[in-house]
N, C-alpha and C positions, 0 to 999 in steps of 0.2 A: 210216409209222406202223403198219405191219402187226403190229408186236410188241405193240401195245396189247392188254390183256385184253379178252375179249368184252364185259364190263360197260361198257367205255368206248367201244365202237365208235360209239354214236350221236353222240359229240362228236369223232370222228376228224378231221373237216375243220377244226375250230377248234383242236384240240390239235396238229395238224400244224404250226402256227406255231412250236412250241417244240421244243427238243432232246428226244430220247426220254426221258432220265432226268427232266427237269423236267416233261414231259407226264404221266409216271406220278405224280409227287408232286402235281401240280395236279389230275390226274384224280380222285384220291381225294376231294378237296374238291368237285369238280364234281358227282360222282355224289350226294353227300349233300345238297348245296344244291339240286340239281335236284328231289329228292324233296320238299324243304321248300317250294320255290317253286310246284311244280305246273305243269300244262300250260296253254297258252293255247288256249282253245276256238275252233276255226275257225268261220267263218260257215257256216251251213247254211240250210235252207229257212225256219227260224223267224226268221232275221234279216231276211227280207223283201227289198225291192228290187223293181224292175220285172221282170215275167215276160219271159223271152226264149226262148221255144220249149222244146224238150225236150233233155235231156242224158243219154242212155243209158237203161238199164232199172233197175227196182227190184223187190224182192220184196213190197213193201207199198205200198198206196195205195188211193184210192177207185175203185169199179168203173167210173166214167165214164172212167178212164184205163187200163182193162184193154185189153191188146192184142186186136185184132180176131181174131187166130188163136186166142186162148184161148176166145172165145165159141163156137167150134166144138164144144167139149166139151158145152155146154148142149144142142146139137142132137143130137150123136152119142152122148154118154155123160154124162148129167146127174150120175150118182152119182160119176163120176171128177172132175167139176168141183168137187163139194162136198168130196171128199177132198183135192184139190190146194189148195183154199182153206184147209182146216183145217191142213194141214201147211206152208203158206207157200211153195208151189211155183208159184204163178201169177206172171206177169210183167206189170208195170205200167210205163207211161211215166214217166220221172223228169223233173220240170220243171226248167228252168234259170232263174236270176234274174241280172239285171244288177246287179253290186255297185257301190256308189258308190266313186269313186276316192279313195284315202287313207283309207278307212273303218277300216283296221286298221293300227296302228303301235305299236311298243314304244319308249318313251323312257326312258333311264337317265341320271340326274344323280348324279355322285359327288362327295362332299365331299373336297377336297384340302387342307383346313385343318389346323391343329395337332392337332386331336383324332384325325385318322386317318393321320398320317404314320407311316412305319415298317411294322411287321408287319401292321396292319389292311389295308393295301393288297393283301396277298396274297389275302385274302378278296374284296376288290373285283375282283381279276383273275379269280378263279374265277367270280364272279357274272357278269362280262361274258361269259365263255364260255357259262354256263348260259342267260342271257337271249338271247344272239345265236342260239344253236341253237333255243331255244324259239320265237323269232319266225320263224326260217327254216322250221320244221316246218309252219307254217300259211300261209306266203307273206306274212308281215307285214314291213313295213319296220322297220329297227332303227337308231335314232338315239341317240347318247349324247354325253356331254361332261362336263368338270369344272365343278362348280357355280360356283366362284369365278372362272372365266375368261370372256372376252368371247364370247358366242354367235356373233357374226359371224365370228370367226376360229378357234374351237375346237369347232365342231360336226362330229361324225364320223358317217359313214354306213357301217354294216357294221363288221366287225372285221378289222384288218390290223396288220402289224408297225409301219408308220410311225405310225399313229394311237395304238397302245399305247405306243410310245416317247415320243410327244408328251405323253400323259397321265402317264407316269411322271416326266417332267420338270416337269409342272405342279404346283407347290407354292405354298402361300399361308400367310402369317402371320395372315390374317384368318379367323375362324370363319365358317361359312356363315350368311347372314342372309336376311331376307325380301326385301331388295333384289336379292340374287343370284337368288333363285327367281323374282321378278317379271320380271327381265330375260329369263330363259329361257322363262317362260310367254308373254311377248309375242313373242319371236323365233320360237318354234315353234308359236304359235297353240294352246296347250294348252287354252284356254277355249272354243274354237269347237266342239269335238266330243269325245265321250268317248274317252279314250286309255288305253293301258296304260302308266302312268307310275310309275317307281320312283325313290325317293330312297334313296341308299346313303350311310351315314355313322353319326354318333353319335345318341344319343337326342334331342339338341336339335333335330333336323330335324323331329320330330313337333310341336314347339311353334311352328314358323314359320307366319306368316300365309299363307293360300292352300295349305297343305300338306294340308288336309282332302280326302279322297277319293282321295289318292294312296297307292300301295303303298310300304312302307318296308322297308329292311333295316338293322338296327342292329348295328354291329360293335364289340366291346369286347375289350380285352386284360386278363385277370385280373391284379390287383395282388397276386400271390403270389410269394414267393421261389422261384426255380427253375421257375416256370410257363412252358411253351413251347407255348401254345395260344391259340385265339381263341374267343370266344363270339359266335355269330351268331343274332340274333332276326329271323325273317322274318315280316313283318306284311302279308300281301296285303289289298288293299281288299275289304271285304265278307266276309272269311274269317277263320278263327281263326289265332292266332299259333302259330308253330312255332319251336323253338329247336334249334340245332345247335352242337356243340362240335367244333372242328377242331384236331386235333393237328398241329403244324407240323413240316416236315422239318428236317434238320440245319441249323445256322446258316449254313454255307457255301452250301447250296442256297437258303436264304431270301435271302441276300445277292445271289445271281445272279438270283432272281426280281424283286428290287426294283431292281437296277441295269440289267441287260440280260438279260431272260429268253430272248432268242433266240440267245445265244451258247452254244455247246457248252462242256463242260468242256475246258480246253486239254490238248493232248497232254502227258503227263507220263511221265518215265522215271527210274528209280532205277538208279544205276551202282555197281558194285563198286569197291573201292578201287583196283584196278589199272587200271580204265578211267576214272578221274577225269580230267576235262577240265582241261588246263593252259593251253590257248590256243585261240582260234577266229579265223577270218578268213572274210570273204565272198569267194566266187569272183569271177573276172574279170567275169562278166556280172551279178553281184549276186543271182542267183536260187538259189544253193546256199550253204550255210555249211559250212566245213571245220572239223572238230573234231579237235584233237590230244590224245591220251590220254597218261596217265603211263606206260603200258606200251609206248609207241612206236608205237601204232596210229594210223591216220588214217581219219576217216570223212567222207563227203560227204553231207550231209543236205539234202534239198529243202526250201526254206522254204515252209511251208503258205501257201496263198493266202487263207485266212480261218480264224477260230477254229473253224469247223465242219468244216474239211477234215480228212481222214484223212492222217496223216503216214506216207509210205511208208518201208519199211525202208531205212536208209542203206547206201551202198556203203562197204565197209571194205577196207583193205589193211594187213597186218602185215608189216614188213620182216624179213629173215632175221637171226638172231643174228650179231653182229659188224658189222652195218651201222647207221649212224646217220642218222636222218631229217633231211634238210637243208631241204627245202621241199616244198610240195604245192599242187595246183591242180585246178580242174575246167574242162574245155573245154565250150563251149556245144553242140558237136556230140555230146557224151556221152562220158564216160570220166573216171575219177579218175587223176591223175598224181601220183606220189610220187617225189621225187629223194632218194636215199640215198647216203651216202659209204661207200666200202669201200676202206680203205687210202688210196692216192693217187689213186684214180679215183672216178667217180660213176656210179651205176646208176639208170636210170629204170624204175620199176615202173609198167607201163602202156605200151602200144605207141604210137609216134609215127607220124603220117601222112606219107606220101611220095606222089609221083605214081604209084608202082607199088603202093601199098597200105600197110598198117600194118607197122611194123618196130620191133624192139627197139633200144634206144639205150644207149650208154655214153659218158661224157665224161671229158676230162682237162683240167686247167688248164695253160696255157702257163707254162713255167719263167720265173721272175723276174717273173711277173704276179700281181696280187691274186687271191685265192680267196674264195668266199663265207665270211663270218665265222660261225663256229660256236663260241659261247662255252659253257663248261660250265654246264649247267642252263638255258640260254636256250631258249625255244620255237622251233620251226621257222619258216622264212620262207614267203613266198607265191610261187606260180608263176602266170604268165598265158600262155595259148596263143592263137595266131592262125594260120590257114591262108591263105597268100598266093594270089593268082590262079593261080599255076602248080601249086598242089597241095602245096607244102611247108609243113609245120607248123613255125612258129617259136615258141620258148618263152623267156620272160624270167623272171628271178629277181631279186627285190629283197630284199637281206639286211637284217639288223638295223642296219647302219650306213648304210642309205640308198643303197647302191651297186646299180646295175642291171647284171646280167650277161645275156648272150645265149647260149643253148644252140644251137649250130649244128645244122642238120638232120643226121640220122644218115647216116653214110657206109656204103658197101657192105662195107668191111672195116675192122677196128680201131675206134678211138674217135673221137668228134667233139670239137671244141674248145669250151671254156667260156671266154668272153672278157668282160671288163668293158666295158660300153658307155657308162655314165654314172656319175658319182661322187656326185652329190647329188640323189637323187630323193625327193621327199616323199610322192608318191601315184602309183598306177597303176591303171588300170581299162580295161575294154572298153566303149566308148560308141558306140552305133549301129554295132556290128560292126567298130569300129576300135580297135586298142590305143593307149592314150594314157598319158603320164606327165607329171608336173609337176616341173620342175627348179628347185631353190632358186637364189636369186641367188648369184653368185660374188664372190670378193674383188675389191675395186676395183682396177682396173689396165687397162692397154692390152689391148683385145680381150675384156675380162671383162664379163659381163652383171650389171647392178646391180638388175635386177628379175627376177621369176620368168618362166619360159617354159613353154609347153605344147609337148610334142614328140609328133608322130605317129610311132609306131614302125612299122618295117617298110617305110617309104618310102625310096627312093633317087633323088636325094639327100635327106638328112634335112630335114624341114620343121619349123620352129619358129614358134610363135605367141606374141608378147609378152603377158605378163600383168602388168599394172601393180600389183604388190604387192611390197614390199621385204623381207618377212620370209621367206616361202616355204613355211611349213607349209600343207598343202592337204588337202582332202577332196572327192571326187566324191560327188554325191548324186542322189536320186530326185526327178524333177519331171515330171508329165504335160504341163506347158506352161511357158512363160516361160524355157525353157532356153537356154543359150549355144549358138550354131549349131555350134561346134566341139567344146566340152567337155561339153555337157549342163549340168546344174546343178553349179557349181564354186564352192567357198569357199576363199579363200587369205588367210592372215593378212598384214596390211600393217604394223601396228604392234603393240606389246605387248598393247594392249587393244582393237584394232580389226581386224575382218575385212571383206573385200570379197567380195560375192556377184556373180558374173558371170552375167548373165541376157540374154535376147534383147533386152530393152529398154534395156540399159545395165548400170551397176554400182551396187550398193546397199551402203552402209557400215553394218555392224551392230556396235555396241559390245558388249563382253562384260565384266562386272564382274571385278575382280581376284580371283584365287583359283579361278575357274571353269576347267574344262578342256574345250575343244571336242572332241567325239568324232564329229561328223558334220554333214551338212547335208541337209535334206529340205524338201519342200513338202507339208504336211499337207492334208487335204481343204479345198476352197474353203469360205469366202472367205479362208482364212488365206494370207498370202504365204509365200514360201520363207524359211527361217530356219535357225538353228544349234541343234543339240542339244548341251548342255553339262552336265557333271557338277559339282554343287555341292561346295564344299570339305568338306562332311561325308562325301563319298565314297559317298553313297547316293542322293541326289535328283537327278533329271534335269530340267533346265529347257529351255524353248524361247525363243530370242531372235530377234526379227525387227523389222520396222518397227512392229509393234503392241506392246501391253503384254506383258511376259514372263509365262509361265505354267508350271506344273509339269506334266510329262508322266507320270512314273512314279517310284516309290520302290523301291529294291532292298531285299532282306531283310538285307543286310549290306554291309560295305565292298567296293567294286567295285575289282578289279585291272585289268580290261580292259573297254572298251566301244567299239562301232563301229556305224555306220549303213550300211545297204545302199544302193547307188546304182541297184539294179534294181527295188526294191519299197519301199513306205513302211513299212519295218521297221528297228528297231535292236535290238541285243543287248548283253548284259553278262554278265560272269563275276565272281562274288564270291570273296572270299578263302576262303570255306568250300567252294568248288567248285560252287556252284549256277550253272547257265547258263540264261539266259532270253532268248527272242525276244519282242519287244513289237510289236504291230500299232498303227500310228499312225492307221489309218482308223477302227478300232472301239475304240481305247483299251483294249486288253485283251491278255492273255498268249496268244501263239500256241503256244509250246512251252516246256517247263521240264524241265531235267535236274538231279537232285540226287544227291550221293553217298550211298551206303547208310550208315546209322549203324553204327559198330563196336561190338561187344558189350563 
């Protein structure tokens, strides 16, 4: 918070809770309200208390506390003693007093009823910053809470992010009443000793029983067309009233202050028409997202770990003219891989690991064997990389038809072979540093599997784990716990409207309404169980289905053409028909990253 102007430095500790842009907006209100509220007078000698020795020196005091060394002037130079006394240069012992415990406390009670919902709460937030710093300056305790809540569960000490979020979530349909105030008076013992108590809300608080003697702050919103400001009347107990008019920031910033004032503005990028995103895919480890542009370029973007994180510059590769991007991937050890087709051969952009080091690679398909499907106008496919214990990097490609191809390790001369390994793969991912894929059930017949299977890639002989689901469409997902021991969090469709979630404790069946399209599986923050992310038939609204009641996760700005959830982080993304790409954080329920195409003139 070093970027705060000097006028806001006194509240730097409190404003450090907020992103810098919101701290500046809120700081303007804080400075004006602080001048209206005034300082809290610290206890001094006049406050009394039991004497407890001396505490340093003072320039003023009775002569019976004059330092013994100062009396030497009376013997050696009486005129100098008189001069020093006249100019306040003598030193006196400063007495110390034992202060009663709890003798100074600031209590703030905020109205969260219908009169103060919406914009008035921005003034409440600024007042909390002002009064918290005011109490801290004199070493007083700071206690606060929402007037309509239960004091036993909603009393906050000090100012912190968790308590502020709890207050923002505290809303009531009931106006503040004398019963609410009486409950707080009894719980905090406000009648036993004089306290610095503030009631913050509408003018009705002054008419409540037992409100006499308390300081009040009345917040109102002018009922004028186009008005975007608040009127705040500060009424300190025993002092004259002061009024402040607060001009509010832009509506988007007001919305952030009221919903989650601790979230930074999400990373935002505007793209030219030739860099318009046509497809995206999460990398094998789920911690990078691959963006395929309309100009043939490929980018690997690190998924931000929070809305406040800085998004690093993505890695980019542009293939040479005459080459067509077939697939791309990101390996966890670092490096973007892009496979491009050039004539009858395939070129890997990005070096492949071997026991002797990195090496360039080219591939060719075996004659009379399938090749990766490349349809005209279709977006590229995904690559997954894994380095075996001997140091050879193996790369798999899953094309648009669900076929899995293995790209053999690069040879010392010529090209390596590109061979089809499986023909019906519905999902692949790197889970616990092992490459896995899910195979769809095959046609009924001798030696054919009628349920899905999990295949561990790279092992010899091949190892399969039966997955008791008969449809086969699958998604790997993120889960910090409750994950399947082999596959992590895995969802596989069993019937047309039923999905099975394979967990550490067994299998959970989750029904999905007709018309919804499942795009991923995740486990949101506790106590939510794992569940499915599905797109509503309106092609804009994302819902979450689990063992609990369904709920809405997010709403896109337009029709969604592609959506997917990461299996490495609690994040999912979507791409709209207009070219807007969004990453959504399930932990904080907000946008992590947004890319939109530039408007054409």
